[in-house]
C-alpha positions in Angstrom: -14.0 12.2 10.3 -16.7 10.6 8.7 -19.2 9.0 10.6 -21.4 5.8 9.5 -25.0 6.1 10.4 -26.2 3.4 13.1 -29.3 1.5 13.2 -30.5 0.2 16.5 -34.1 -1.4 17.7 -34.8 -0.2 21.2 -36.4 -2.9 23.3 -38.3 -1.5 26.4 -38.6 -4.1 29.2 -42.1 -6.0 29.2 -41.9 -5.0 25.2 -42.8 -8.7 23.6 -42.5 -8.1 20.1 -39.9 -10.7 18.8 -38.3 -7.5 16.4 -38.2 -5.0 19.2 -40.5 -2.1 18.1 -40.7 0.6 20.3 -43.7 0.3 22.8 -46.8 2.4 21.3 -45.2 2.5 17.6 -46.3 0.4 14.9 -45.3 -0.5 11.2 -43.8 -3.1 9.6 -40.5 -1.6 10.5 -39.3 0.8 13.0 -35.4 1.5 12.7 -33.4 3.9 15.1 -30.8 5.9 13.1 -28.4 8.1 15.4 -26.0 10.3 13.4 -23.6 13.4 14.2 -25.2 17.1 13.0 -23.2 18.1 9.7 -23.1 14.6 8.5 -25.4 12.9 5.5 -27.9 10.5 6.6 -30.3 7.8 4.4 -33.4 6.9 6.2 -35.0 3.4 4.5 -38.5 3.1 3.5 -38.9 -0.4 4.1 -42.5 -0.7 3.0 -41.5 0.4 -0.6 -43.4 -1.3 -3.4 -41.9 -1.7 -7.1 -41.6 1.4 -9.1 -42.1 3.1 -6.1 -41.0 7.0 -6.5 -44.6 8.1 -8.0 -46.5 6.5 -4.7 -44.4 7.5 -2.0 -45.2 9.9 0.9 -42.5 10.6 3.6 -43.9 13.0 6.4 -42.3 14.2 9.6 -43.5 14.8 13.2 -42.0 15.9 16.0 -43.9 16.7 19.6 -41.3 19.2 20.3 -41.6 21.4 17.4 -44.7 20.6 15.4 -48.1 20.6 16.7 -48.9 17.8 13.8 -47.4 15.9 10.8 -45.5 17.9 8.1 -45.5 16.5 4.8 -42.0 16.6 3.1 -42.4 14.5 -0.2 -45.8 13.6 -1.9 -46.0 11.5 -4.7 -42.3 11.4 -5.3 -41.8 15.1 -5.4 -40.4 17.3 -2.7 -42.6 20.1 -1.3 -41.0 23.0 -1.4 -42.3 24.5 1.6 -40.6 23.3 4.1 -37.4 24.9 5.6 -35.3 21.8 4.6 -36.4 21.0 1.1 -32.9 22.0 -0.5 -31.4 19.1 1.7 -33.2 16.1 0.9 -33.6 13.9 -1.9 -35.7 10.7 -2.7 -33.2 7.3 -3.6 -34.9 5.0 -6.4 -35.6 2.5 -3.7 -37.4 5.7 -2.0 -35.1 6.0 0.8 -34.6 9.3 2.1 -31.6 11.2 1.7 -30.7 14.4 4.1 -27.7 16.4 3.5 -26.1 18.2 6.4 -28.2 16.8 9.5 -28.7 19.7 11.7 -30.5 19.4 15.4 -33.6 20.0 14.4 -34.2 17.5 12.0 -34.3 14.7 14.8 -37.5 13.2 15.3 -39.8 10.5 13.6 -40.2 10.5 9.3 -42.7 8.1 8.1 -42.7 6.5 4.5 -46.4 5.5 3.1 -47.4 4.1 0.0 -50.4 5.3 -2.0 -52.0 4.0 -5.1 -54.7 5.4 -6.8 -55.2 7.3 -3.4 -55.2 4.2 -1.4 -53.0 3.7 1.2 -51.0 0.6 0.8 -49.8 -1.6 3.8 -48.6 -0.4 7.0 -46.4 2.6 7.8 -42.4 2.3 7.8 -41.2 4.3 10.9 -37.9 5.6 10.9 -36.9 7.8 14.5 -33.8 10.2 13.8 -31.6 10.9 17.0 -29.0 13.9 16.0 -26.1 13.8 18.3 -24.5 17.3 18.3 -21.8 19.7 20.2 -22.4 23.5 20.6 -19.4 25.8 23.0 -20.0 28.5 24.8 -17.0 30.4 26.6 -18.0 31.1 30.0 -16.3 34.9 30.2 -18.7 35.8 27.1 -22.2 35.0 26.1 -21.2 34.5 22.6 -20.5 30.8 21.5 -18.8 32.0 18.6 -15.1 29.7 18.3 -13.5 33.0 17.5 -13.4 34.3 21.0 -11.7 30.2 22.2 -8.2 31.6 23.3 -5.8 30.4 25.8 -6.5 31.2 29.6 -10.8 31.2 29.0 -12.8 28.5 30.4 -15.0 26.4 28.1 -17.7 24.3 28.3 -18.9 22.0 25.6 -22.4 20.9 25.4 -23.0 17.4 23.6 -26.7 16.4 23.3 -28.5 13.7 22.1 -31.9 15.1 20.2 -34.7 12.1 20.4 -38.1 12.0 20.3 -38.8 8.5 21.2 -41.1 9.3 23.8 -39.2 8.0 26.6 -36.7 10.0 29.2 -33.2 10.2 29.1 -32.9 8.2 32.3 -35.0 5.3 30.7 -32.7 5.4 27.6 -29.4 5.3 30.2 -31.1 2.5 32.7 -32.7 0.1 30.3 -31.2 0.6 27.0 -27.5 1.1 28.1 -27.2 4.4 26.3 -23.7 6.5 27.1 -22.8 9.8 26.2 -18.8 10.3 26.8 -15.9 12.4 26.3 -12.9 11.2 25.1 -9.5 12.6 23.6 -8.2 11.7 20.1 -6.5 8.6 21.4 -10.1 7.7 22.7 -9.0 7.5 26.8 -12.0 8.7 29.0 -11.4 12.6 29.9 -12.9 11.5 33.2 -9.9 10.2 34.5 -7.7 13.7 33.6 -8.4 15.9 36.8 -8.2 18.9 34.3 -11.7 18.4 32.6 -15.1 18.3 34.5 -17.2 16.0 33.2 -21.0 16.5 34.3 -24.2 14.5 32.7 -28.0 15.7 32.8 -31.2 16.5 30.4 -32.5 19.5 29.4 -36.3 18.3 29.6 -35.6 14.9 30.6 -36.2 14.0 27.1 -33.3 15.1 25.8 -29.5 13.6 27.1 -26.6 16.2 27.7 -22.8 15.2 28.7 -20.7 18.5 29.3 -17.0 19.4 29.5 -15.4 22.1 31.0 -12.2 22.9 31.1 -9.5 26.1 31.1 -8.1 26.1 27.7 -4.1 26.3 27.7 -1.7 27.1 24.9 -1.0 23.4 23.7 -4.9 22.8 23.4 -4.9 25.0 19.8 -5.9 22.5 17.0 -6.5 19.4 19.8 -9.3 17.4 19.5 -12.2 16.5 22.0 -14.7 13.7 21.1 -18.4 12.9 22.3 -19.2 9.3 21.9 -22.1 7.8 21.9 -23.0 4.4 23.1 -25.7 1.5 22.9 -24.7 -1.6 25.3 -21.2 -0.4 24.7 -21.3 -0.9 21.0 -20.1 2.6 19.5 -23.0 4.2 17.3 -21.4 7.6 16.2 -19.7 10.5 17.6 -19.0 14.1 16.7 -15.9 16.0 17.6 -14.5 19.3 18.2 -11.3 20.6 17.8 -10.3 23.7 19.5 -9.3 26.7 16.9 -7.5 29.8 18.2 -8.3 33.6 16.9 -7.3 34.0 13.2 -7.3 30.0 12.6 -9.9 28.7 11.0 -10.6 26.2 8.1 -13.2 23.3 7.5 -10.5 20.7 7.8 -7.1 21.0 9.0 -5.2 18.4 8.0 -1.6 17.1 9.1 0.9 15.9 6.7 4.3 14.2 7.6 6.7 14.2 4.8 10.9 13.4 4.6 13.0 15.8 2.6 13.6 14.7 -1.2 9.9 13.1 -1.5 7.0 13.9 -3.0 4.0 15.0 -1.6 0.4 15.5 -2.2 -1.8 17.9 -0.1 -5.9 17.5 -0.3 -7.9 20.7 -1.0 -10.7 19.6 1.2 -13.1 22.5 0.3 -13.0 21.9 -3.7 -16.1 22.5 -5.9 -17.1 20.5 -8.8 -14.8 22.0 -12.0 -12.3 23.4 -9.2 -9.5 24.2 -11.3 -10.1 27.7 -12.3 -11.6 28.5 -9.1 -9.0 27.5 -6.8 -5.9 29.6 -4.7 -3.5 28.3 -2.5 -1.8 30.2 0.0 1.3 29.5 1.8 2.5 31.0 5.3 5.2 30.0 7.6 5.5 32.7 11.5 9.7 31.8 11.3 10.3 32.3 7.2 7.4 35.0 6.2 5.9 38.2 7.7 2.7 37.4 5.5 1.1 34.5 3.4 2.5 34.0 -0.3 0.3 33.1 -2.7 1.1 29.9 -5.0 -1.7 29.4 -7.3 -4.5 32.0 -8.2 -7.2 30.7 -10.5 -5.6 27.6 -10.7 -2.1 29.3 -12.5 1.0 29.1 -10.9 2.5 32.0 -9.7 6.0 31.7 -11.5 7.9 34.4 -8.9 7.6 31.8 -6.3 11.0 30.0 -5.1 9.4 26.8 -5.3 6.9 27.1 -8.5 8.9 25.0 -10.8 8.2 22.0 -8.0 4.4 22.8 -7.6 1.8 21.4 -9.7 -2.4 21.1 -9.5 -4.2 18.2 -9.4 -7.6 17.8 -11.7 -9.3 17.5 -8.0 -7.1 20.6 -7.4 -4.8 19.1 -4.5 -1.5 20.5 -4.3 1.7 18.5 -5.2 4.9 19.6 -4.4 8.2 17.7 -6.0 11.2 17.1 -3.6 9.9 18.4 -0.8 12.5 20.2 1.1 13.2 21.6 4.9 12.0 24.8 3.6 8.9 24.0 2.3 7.2 23.2 5.8 4.2 25.3 7.3 0.6 26.1 6.2 -1.1 25.5 2.8 -4.5 27.0 2.3 -7.1 26.2 -0.2 -9.5 28.9 -1.1 -12.6 28.2 -3.6 -13.7 31.9 -5.3 -16.5 32.4 -7.9 -16.9 35.6 -10.0 -20.7 37.1 -9.4 -21.7 40.0 -10.9 -18.0 40.9 -11.4 -16.8 40.3 -8.5 -14.6 37.7 -6.8 -16.3 35.9 -3.8 -15.0 33.0 -2.0 -17.0 29.6 -1.2 -17.1 28.0 1.9 -13.9 28.1 4.5 -10.4 27.4 3.9 -9.0 24.2 3.9 -6.0 23.8 5.9 -3.1 22.0 5.6 -0.3 21.6 7.8 3.0 20.1 6.1 5.9 18.9 8.7 9.0 18.0 7.1 11.5 15.3 8.4 15.1 16.1 7.8 18.9 14.6 8.4 21.7 16.2 8.2 25.1 14.8 9.2 28.5 16.4 10.4 31.8 14.9 11.3 33.7 16.3 14.3 37.1 15.7 13.1 36.4 17.7 9.6 37.4 21.4 10.0 34.9 21.9 7.2 31.7 23.4 8.1 30.1 21.1 5.1 28.0 18.3 6.0 28.5 16.4 2.4 29.4 12.9 2.9 32.5 12.8 1.0 34.2 13.7 4.3 32.8 10.8 6.0 35.7 8.4 6.7 36.4 5.3 9.2 37.9 6.4 12.5 35.8 9.8 12.6 33.1 10.8 14.8 30.0 11.4 13.2 26.5 13.3 14.6 23.7 12.9 12.6 20.7 15.7 13.3 17.3 14.2 12.8 15.1 17.4 13.1 11.0 18.0 12.7 10.3 21.5 10.6 7.0 21.9 11.6 5.2 25.6 12.4 2.0 25.0 14.5 2.6 26.9 17.3 2.9 23.7 19.4 6.2 23.2 21.8 8.3 20.2 21.1 7.2 19.3 24.6 3.7 19.6 24.2 4.0 17.2 20.8 5.8 14.8 22.7 3.4 14.7 25.9 0.1 15.5 24.5 0.5 14.1 21.1 2.5 11.2 21.6 5.3 12.8 18.8 8.1 10.4 18.9 11.6 10.4 17.0 13.5 7.5 16.7 16.8 6.2 15.5 16.8 2.5 14.4 19.1 0.5 11.9 17.8 -1.3 9.0 16.0 -4.3 10.7 14.2 -1.5 13.2 15.9 -1.9 16.0 16.1 1.1 18.2 19.9 2.0 18.2 19.5 3.1 22.1 19.9 -0.6 22.7 23.5 -0.6 21.2 26.1 1.1 23.6 28.1 2.2 20.0 25.5 4.9 19.6 24.6 8.1 21.7 21.4 9.5 21.2 20.2 12.8 22.4 16.5 14.5 22.3 16.5 18.2 21.8 14.6 21.0 20.9 16.2 23.9 18.7 14.1 26.5 19.4 11.1 25.0 21.6 9.5 24.3 18.5 11.7 21.9 16.6 12.2 18.4 17.6 15.6 17.2 17.2 16.9 13.6 17.6 21.1 13.5 17.6 23.0 10.3 17.0 26.6 10.2 17.4 29.2 7.2 16.7 32.8 6.8 15.5 33.0 5.1 12.4 34.0 1.5 11.6 35.5 0.0 8.4 32.2 -2.1 8.3 29.6 1.0 8.3 30.3 2.1 4.9 26.9 1.2 3.1 25.4 0.9 6.6 22.2 2.6 6.9 20.4 4.5 10.0 16.8 5.6 9.7 15.2 8.5 11.8 11.5 7.7 12.2 8.8 9.6 13.3 5.9 8.1 15.4 2.6 9.6 16.1 0.6 7.8 18.8 2.6 4.5 18.3 2.1 5.0 14.4 4.6 5.4 11.8 4.2 8.7 9.8 7.5 9.2 8.2 10.8 7.9 8.2 14.4 9.4 6.7 17.2 7.5 6.1 20.8 8.5 5.9 23.6 5.8 4.1 27.3 5.9 5.0 29.5 6.4 2.1 33.1 6.8 2.5 35.3 8.7 0.3 35.7 7.8 -3.1 32.2 5.5 -3.1 29.5 6.9 -4.3 26.1 6.4 -6.7 23.5 4.0 -6.4 24.8 0.7 -5.0 23.2 -2.6 -5.6 24.3 -5.7 -4.3 23.6 -8.8 -6.3 24.1 -12.3 -5.3 24.6 -15.3 -7.8 25.8 -19.1 -8.1 28.8 -19.6 -10.2 27.4 -21.2 -13.6 24.7 -18.8 -13.6 23.6 -15.8 -16.2 23.2 -12.4 -14.4 22.2 -9.1 -15.6 23.7 -6.1 -13.5 21.3 -3.1 -13.9 22.5 0.7 -15.1 20.5 2.6 -12.7 21.9 5.9 -13.8 21.2 5.1 -17.8 20.5 7.8 -19.9 17.6 7.6 -22.8 19.7 6.2 -25.8 22.5 5.2 -23.5 24.3 2.5 -25.5 26.9 5.1 -27.3 27.0 6.9 -24.0 27.9 3.7 -21.2 31.2 2.9 -19.9 31.4 -0.2 -17.7 34.4 -0.3 -15.0 35.3 -3.6 -13.1 37.1 -3.4 -9.6 38.3 -6.1 -7.3 41.2 -4.9 -4.3 42.1 -8.7 -4.3 42.5 -9.2 -8.2 43.5 -6.1 -9.8 45.7 -2.5 -8.7 42.9 -0.8 -10.4 39.6 -0.7 -12.5 39.4 -2.6 -15.6 37.6 -1.4 -18.6 34.9 -3.6 -19.8 32.8 -1.7 -22.1 33.3 1.5 -23.8 30.6 3.9 -25.8 28.9 0.7 -25.8 31.6 -1.5 -27.3 33.0 -4.5 -25.5 37.1 -4.1 -24.8 38.1 -7.8 -26.2 41.2 -7.6 -24.2 39.5 -8.8 -21.3 39.9 -12.1 -19.8 35.7 -12.3 -19.9 35.0 -10.3 -23.1 32.7 -13.3 -24.3 30.9 -13.3 -22.0 29.9 -9.9 -21.7 26.6 -8.6 -23.6 24.9 -5.1 -23.2 21.3 -4.5 -23.2 19.4 -2.1 -24.5 18.8 -0.4 -21.2 22.7 -0.8 -20.7 22.1 -3.1 -18.2 25.3 -5.6 -18.4 25.1 -9.4 -18.9 27.6 -11.9 -17.6 27.1 -15.5 -19.0 28.4 -18.7 -17.0 29.4 -16.7 -14.1 32.7 -17.8 -12.7 33.9 -17.1 -9.0 36.7 -14.7 -10.6 33.7 -12.5 -11.8 32.7 -11.3 -7.9 33.7 -7.3 -7.1 32.3 -4.2 -8.1 30.8 -3.2 -11.3 30.4 0.5 -12.0 28.1 2.0 -14.8 29.0 5.6 -16.0 27.3 7.7 -18.3 28.9 10.2 -20.9 27.7 12.4 -23.1 30.5 14.8 -25.4 33.1 13.5 -22.9 31.4 15.2 -19.9 30.4 12.2 -17.5 26.6 12.7 -16.7 25.1 12.1 -13.1 26.9 10.1 -10.3 27.8 6.4 -10.9 25.7 3.5 -10.6 27.8 0.9 -8.4 26.9 -3.0 -8.7 28.4 -5.4 -6.1 28.7 -8.6 -8.0 28.4 -11.5 -5.0 29.4 -15.1 -5.9 28.8 -18.5 -4.5 30.6 -21.5 -5.2 31.2 -24.9 -4.3 34.5 -27.0 -4.8 35.0 -30.6 -3.1 38.1 -32.7 -1.9 38.4 -36.1 -0.9 40.9 -36.8 1.9 43.0 -39.3 0.1 43.3 -37.5 -2.7 42.5 -33.8 -4.2 41.2 -36.0 -7.7 37.1 -36.2 -7.9 38.0 -39.6 -9.7 38.6 -41.2 -6.3 34.9 -40.4 -4.8 33.7 -43.5 -3.9 32.0 -45.3 -0.8 33.6 -45.2 2.2 35.9 -42.5 1.2 35.6 -39.4 3.4 34.7 -35.9 1.5 34.6 -32.1 2.3 32.6 -29.7 0.4 33.7 -26.3 0.5 31.1 -23.4 0.1 32.3 -19.8 0.0 31.0 -16.6 -0.8 33.5 -14.5 -3.1 32.8 -11.0 -2.0 34.5 -7.4 -2.3 32.5 -4.8 -0.3 34.9 -4.3 2.1 32.7 -6.0 5.0 34.0 -8.6 6.9 32.3 -12.0 7.2 31.6 -11.4 11.1 29.7 -7.6 9.6 27.8 -9.8 6.7 27.0 -12.8 9.8 26.0 -10.1 12.7 24.6 -6.8 10.8 23.2 -7.7 7.6 22.1 -11.4 8.7 23.6 -13.4 5.7 23.7 -17.2 6.6 25.3 -19.8 4.7 23.6 -23.0 5.1 24.1 -26.8 4.0 20.6 -28.6 3.3 19.7 -31.8 1.9 16.9 -32.1 -1.3 14.4 -31.7 1.3 15.4 -28.6 2.4 16.6 -30.0 6.1 19.2 -28.2 7.4 22.3 -31.0 7.9 23.4 -29.8 11.1 20.7 -31.1 12.7 22.5 -35.0 11.0 25.1 -36.2 13.3 26.9 -38.0 10.2 27.9 -34.8 8.9 29.8 -31.9 10.1 29.2 -28.5 9.4 31.7 -25.8 10.3 31.5 -22.1 9.2 35.2 -19.9 9.1 36.3 -17.4 6.8 39.5 -17.8 4.8 40.6 -14.0 4.6 38.2 -12.5 7.4 36.3 -11.3 4.2 34.8 -14.6 2.5 32.6 -16.5 4.5 33.2 -20.3 4.2 30.7 -23.0 5.0 32.2 -26.6 4.7 30.3 -29.9 5.1 32.6 -33.4 5.7 31.3 -36.8 5.7 32.3 -40.3 5.6 30.3 -41.3 1.7 27.9 -44.2 1.9 26.8 -46.7 -0.9 23.2 -44.8 -0.8 24.8 -41.6 -1.6 24.9 -42.4 -5.2 23.2 -39.4 -6.5 22.4 -37.5 -3.3 22.0 -33.7 -3.5 23.5 -31.3 -0.8 22.6 -27.4 -1.6 24.5 -24.9 -0.1 22.1 -21.6 0.2 22.8 -18.3 0.7 19.8 -16.4 2.8 19.9 -12.7 3.6 17.8 -11.7 6.6 15.7 -15.0 6.1 15.3 -14.2 2.6 17.1 -16.8 0.2 19.4 -15.2 -2.4 20.6 -17.8 -4.1 21.9 -21.5 -3.7 24.4 -24.0 -5.3 24.1 -28.1 -5.1 26.5 -30.8 -5.5 25.0 -33.9 -6.7 27.5 -37.4 -5.8 28.0 -39.5 -8.9 29.6 -42.8 -8.3 29.0 -44.7 -11.5 29.8 -44.3 -15.0 32.3 -42.6 -15.9 31.5 -39.3 -17.0 33.2 -35.9 -16.6 32.3 -33.2 -13.9 29.6 -31.1 -15.6 28.6 -27.8 -14.7 24.4 -26.7 -15.6 23.8 -23.6 -15.8 19.8 -23.0 -15.3 18.3 -19.6 -15.5 16.5 -18.4 -13.0 14.9 -15.1 -11.1 17.3 -13.3 -8.5 14.7 -13.9 -5.8 14.0 -17.8 -6.7 16.3 -20.7 -5.6 19.2 -20.2 -7.9 21.0 -23.5 -8.2 24.3 -24.4 -10.0 25.0 -28.2 -9.9 27.8 -29.7 -9.7 27.7 -33.4 -11.0 31.0 -35.5 -10.0 31.9 -39.1 -11.5 33.5 -41.9 -9.9 35.6 -42.7 -13.0 36.1 -39.3 -14.4 40.0 -37.9 -15.6 39.3 -34.2 -14.8 39.0 -32.5 -11.3 36.5 -29.9 -10.4 
């Protein structure tokens, strides 16, 4: 944890200074800085002159450690005979930096300015308070963490080292200073009976809070924090992480990732120019009897099973591409340099624990042991197993109970599937260490392309998720859904395109309602001229398919395939084109030439689709909605002069009709049919009433982006000689 330093002005009762300077301490400014041991701190010199470096003296005093003051810096130059000089540096504004603060650094620091031997202005004083935790196992006299193990009683002492002249009781009573032990979630450990918390003072000046508990197996890597608050405001905190014998490291990161993703593991102990100094080691107690060296001196070991997926960043982080379930485990980064011909490790290990979330399916009615999606089909019962692969030494129960780890199945909208009775959700563990949650359901026709997600949360924070998309037999590859209005131009992406793809590309079209099989539109980049739409087709340089002036007959599946030397390359790329179209009819005649005031007109807005999904599925599960609005975007259902009715022509096509009796003022009035998907506008088509001039119905085809309101406009003339 990186802890920011905190500045505080202590105000004791009867103190009259309006700046709340501490009683009996003078100077332009007396800052109080709170910091945790191990941090870096910056002490401001608030009386610094311009071009101050050569004029600055920093002195240190501590009544408990020195009989007088100790000069740290004189004339901007460090005094090398002090115990901390290597950790000190002077900023350009003459602030004093102290690296890697220890509990012995607490005390008063005084900045003075001198010109030609004459002191300038008052002193600037800074009181440094250091928060530090030390540990001792009660069954041993040693404080070393190497002896910490389950079953031992351990006492953690959190002490605030201060030299203010105030007693601990004064700081608590008057200033509201408090030391508090909390867990990783910030919950006060006094509320848990397994911890004994006591407060005291070592010599009346130093405040101490101790935590005593008997360690349990699940405490491995558990973190407790000692917080220092001032009037209920957090000033700083220091943490203690339990490390059992054999597990060490400057930092133990936990990284959660889904299989198939790429991951970056940080080397938190990396030296400057670290590449040639870095070794990465892998360990998994379930898969290997010892450690496996992945990288040595910045060079990959080619004899490992995953070497092709590994790479080293300039900061010596380890990249793993296309993570698999076998990649879970411990990754250890070490830094080595050559000293007098011998390799010596620098600093501690940096440990990273990689946890992998993975989903595998099985179909109950299949006799095959394969989990291949090709055997998934309507009517079968399928079970999806979502498993968290980890090698932490914690049981699944420990993670759930103590760490707040949770696996959850949700739908595409993020709704917990436990709330839906068609799904059976069961949580378990395969070998007590691996958490599993299964989803079992009987597949329906409308489940084709449905997505379910397994989410991993840690203390209610989403860490990663993995999704499973149902693909019925014969439907594979990437599948896009494109919504467009008739009269528009559309571009269908070929997501599997190879480099220099034109001569390798085939585009096919299928529509179960219009063709018994597939229709070849483009072969090896050349249009087939015997198709009804060939004049409206063109191929982009990236092998996307352009269709001009889309009609309602263009809806259906478009399939892009790549071939090299007659051999198909990769999976198909599927695009489902859904076309929105409006057609009018007058109650007394089907001809638009009879549109006039006083007549009743019905506008049919229809979504043409060939996805295999019913209209009910689109509405209920996918959040697709058709809506009639006026030019201002107001829903016409709110106006009683319009009768709005939703239906489906053959269960697969959604229709919404608008019926109204035309008024004189409806001339040039525009109504729009909008298609939204999960409250996002996908496309719209408009209809404009025209009573006057005998102008034939026309179709305008503006070019718009797929995410804006795309409209196809139909303008109807009263004296036209042509229907819509």
